[in-house]
C-alpha positions, 0 to 999 in steps of 0.5 A, spaced: 500 500 500 505 504 501 509 503 495 502 504 491 502 511 494 509 512 493 508 511 485 502 515 485 505 521 488 511 520 483 506 520 477 503 526 480 509 530 480 511 528 473 504 531 471 505 537 475 506 543 470 512 545 474 516 538 474 520 541 467 523 547 471 525 543 476 528 538 472 532 543 468 534 547 474 537 540 477 540 539 470 544 546 471 546 544 478 549 537 476 553 540 470 556 546 473 558 541 479 561 536 474 565 541 470 568 544 477 570 537 479 573 535 473 577 542 472 580 541 479 582 534 478 586 536 472 589 542 475 592 537 481 595 532 476 602 531 478 608 534 474 612 529 470 619 527 473 622 525 466 628 529 464 626 533 458 633 535 456 636 528 456 631 525 451 632 531 447 639 530 446 639 522 446 639 519 439 636 513 441 630 517 443 630 521 437 629 514 433 624 512 438 620 518 436 621 517 429 618 510 430 612 513 434 611 519 428 611 514 423 605 510 426 601 516 429 603 522 425 605 521 418 598 519 415 597 527 416 604 530 416 607 525 411 613 520 412 618 526 413 614 531 416 613 535 410 606 535 410 600 533 405 593 535 403 591 532 410 596 536 415 601 542 415 609 541 415 612 540 421 619 542 419 621 548 423 615 548 428 620 546 434 620 541 440 615 546 444 610 546 439 610 538 438 610 538 446 604 543 447 600 539 442 601 532 444 601 533 451 594 537 451 591 531 447 590 536 441 594 531 437 593 526 434 587 530 431 580 526 432 577 529 426 578 535 422 574 541 424 575 549 425 578 548 432 583 543 435 580 541 441 583 539 448 582 531 450 585 526 453 593 524 451 594 518 447 602 518 449 606 518 455 610 524 457 616 520 455 613 518 448 611 526 447 618 528 448 621 523 444 616 525 438 618 532 440 626 530 439 625 527 433 621 533 430 626 538 433 632 534 429 629 535 422 630 543 423 631 548 429 625 551 432 622 554 439 625 549 444 621 546 450 622 551 456 627 550 461 626 549 469 629 556 470 624 559 465 618 556 468 620 558 475 614 563 476 614 562 484 617 569 485 614 573 479 610 579 479 603 578 480 600 585 479 605 585 472 602 579 470 595 581 471 596 587 467 600 583 461 594 578 461 589 583 461 592 587 455 594 581 451 590 575 453 583 577 456 580 579 449 580 572 447 580 568 453 576 572 457 578 576 464 577 570 468 581 565 463 575 561 462 576 562 454 571 565 449 568 565 442 572 567 436 570 567 429 568 561 424 567 556 429 573 557 433 574 559 440 579 561 445 580 555 450 580 555 457 586 556 461 584 553 467 586 546 464 593 548 462 599 547 465 605 552 466 609 549 461 603 548 456 602 556 457 609 558 456 609 553 450 603 556 447 606 563 448 612 562 444 609 557 438 602 561 437 597 555 436 592 556 431 589 563 432 593 565 437 599 570 436 606 568 438 609 572 444 617 571 443 622 574 447 622 581 444 614 581 445 614 578 452 621 577 455 622 571 460 620 575 466 614 577 463 612 570 461 613 568 468 608 573 471 603 571 466 603 564 468 603 566 475 597 570 474 593 565 471 595 560 476 592 565 481 586 565 477 585 558 478 586 558 485 583 564 487 576 564 491 570 567 489 567 572 494 561 573 490 558 566 491 556 561 486 561 563 480 558 559 474 564 558 471 566 565 471 564 566 464 562 573 465 556 578 466 552 575 459 552 568 462 551 570 469 545 574 467 542 569 462 542 564 468 539 569 473 534 571 467 532 564 466 531 562 474 527 569 475 523 567 469 522 560 471 520 562 478 515 567 476 512 562 471 512 557 477 508 562 482 503 564 476 502 556 475 501 555 483 496 561 483 492 558 477 492 552 481 490 555 487 484 559 484 481 552 481 
């Protein structure tokens, strides 16, 4: 008897006019929670202990990278990395570009499209460095940043904020969560990028991003930018529920949806009571 009453109660809730709004609200809350947990977990990944310098100068590692390239990259970039109709040449792109693209999972590319999306990596850190070493052996290019270049611990956070707002916020938004561009492209969130990937992106300019060489931003300025992005990752939100910090448009849309939804619920409730 109790089970029957419970079933009847659930059935009445499903037929209630407000049920769809409750389900939508729960969906928004669950989606935002999953995003927050995923981003936090990714940011907590431990740093690799692989000796990059040793691999880059090791002939055996270069040979291993060549074999990896032949099986995983040559289809689009050609056997000698000269490029073909499916992919650009990699001659001169440098080790930093290869490490950025492969370590962030953007390469190998899952499918052609306007935007190369970040995804789970297919190679270990050692294999990624071997691929980078092979491509770098073909022609000089931007090198993988050293530990000294990535040492942003004492960087000027205030200066980094100024540089970020002047050079990065237009595309990645003031919060570093990314933003839409043209023709189906977008600037990705920086909350998932490691300091090394951020540095490598600055010196290689992937996709629509400009290159920030040492004449544009010197090493200390790059370190300051990295320090500011790391600050954004961990900074508290005194305003409460942050909604991804996408800005006033997303937050306004959320409040508008909730507000209109609440008014509809009140109107429905009044109508039901009037009957």
